[in-house]
C-alpha positions as CSV (number, residue, x, y, z in Angstrom):
1,M,13.3,23.2,-14.8
2,N,13.5,21.6,-18.3
3,Q,10.2,20.7,-20.0
4,G,9.5,17.1,-19.9
5,S,11.6,16.4,-16.9
6,T,10.1,15.1,-13.6
7,I,11.1,15.4,-10.0
8,V,11.1,11.7,-9.5
9,S,12.7,8.8,-11.5
10,P,10.6,7.4,-14.2
11,Q,11.4,3.9,-12.7
12,Y,8.6,4.7,-10.1
13,G,6.0,4.8,-12.9
14,R,6.2,1.1,-13.7
15,V,6.1,-0.1,-10.1
16,L,3.3,2.3,-9.0
17,G,1.1,0.8,-11.8
18,R,1.8,-2.7,-10.4
19,G,1.3,-1.5,-6.9
20,A,-2.1,0.1,-8.0
21,A,-3.2,-3.2,-9.6
22,V,-2.4,-5.2,-6.5
23,I,-4.3,-2.8,-4.4
24,S,-7.3,-2.8,-6.7
25,L,-7.4,-6.6,-6.8
26,V,-7.2,-6.7,-2.9
27,C,-9.8,-4.2,-2.6
28,I,-12.2,-6.0,-4.8
29,M,-11.6,-9.3,-3.0
30,A,-12.0,-7.7,0.4
31,A,-15.2,-6.0,-0.7
32,L,-16.7,-9.5,-1.5
33,V,-16.2,-10.8,2.0
34,L,-19.5,-10.9,3.9
35,D,-18.2,-9.7,7.3
36,G,-20.2,-6.4,7.7
37,G,-17.4,-4.4,6.2
38,L,-14.6,-5.2,8.7
39,T,-12.3,-6.5,6.0
40,V,-12.8,-3.3,3.9
41,Q,-12.2,-1.1,6.8
42,V,-8.9,-2.9,7.6
43,T,-7.9,-2.8,4.0
44,L,-8.4,0.9,3.7
45,I,-6.2,1.4,6.8
46,A,-3.6,-0.8,5.1
47,I,-3.8,1.3,1.9
48,M,-3.3,4.5,3.8
49,G,-0.2,3.0,5.4
50,Y,1.1,1.7,2.1
51,L,0.5,5.2,0.4
52,G,2.5,6.8,3.3
53,G,5.3,4.4,2.9
54,V,5.4,5.0,-1.0
55,T,5.5,8.8,-0.4
56,A,8.2,8.4,2.2
57,V,10.3,6.3,-0.1
58,A,9.7,8.6,-3.2
59,C,10.7,11.6,-1.0
60,H,13.8,9.9,0.3
61,R,15.1,8.7,-2.9
62,P,13.4,10.7,-5.7
63,Q,16.0,10.3,-8.5
64,S,17.8,7.0,-7.5
65,P,15.5,4.3,-6.3
66,S,17.1,1.1,-5.1
67,R,16.0,-2.3,-6.4
68,F,14.6,-3.0,-2.8
69,C,12.7,0.4,-3.0
70,L,11.1,-0.5,-6.2
71,M,10.3,-4.1,-5.0
72,L,8.8,-2.6,-1.9
73,I,6.4,-0.3,-3.9
74,A,5.4,-3.0,-6.3
75,W,4.8,-5.9,-4.0
76,G,4.8,-4.5,-0.5
77,F,1.2,-4.0,0.0
78,V,0.4,-7.6,0.3
79,P,2.5,-8.4,3.4
80,L,1.5,-5.1,5.0
81,W,-2.2,-5.9,4.3
82,L,-1.7,-9.3,6.0
83,A,-0.1,-7.8,9.0
84,V,-2.5,-5.1,9.4
85,Q,-5.4,-7.7,9.2
86,F,-4.0,-9.5,12.2
87,I,-3.0,-6.5,14.2
88,A,-6.3,-4.6,13.7
89,R,-8.5,-7.5,14.6
90,Y,-6.4,-8.5,17.6
91,A,-6.4,-4.8,18.8
92,W,-10.1,-4.4,18.3
93,T,-10.8,-7.7,19.9
94,A,-8.7,-6.7,23.0
95,M,-10.5,-3.4,23.2
96,G,-13.8,-5.2,23.1
97,R,-14.9,-3.7,19.8
98,L,-15.3,-7.0,18.0
């Protein structure tokens, strides 16, 4: 392997930084909600799902990411977080844990 070359495209670097900034902002805001930590727990579940998706995208298209892949990595956490908030709360309510 050539020195200085990477396995993944350098385009991932920019969007991963933006994704990390979005996650950090949402985490800080979720930590400020006074609901006994429920919002933070659900946010951590969404972060694990997001990181799994980013890993899958980067493994599937390491050298030639599409514009959709890059947009999904940069901004995909917000809709995922909203969906997980509703689904987790509904599921936990249905199971009697809330």
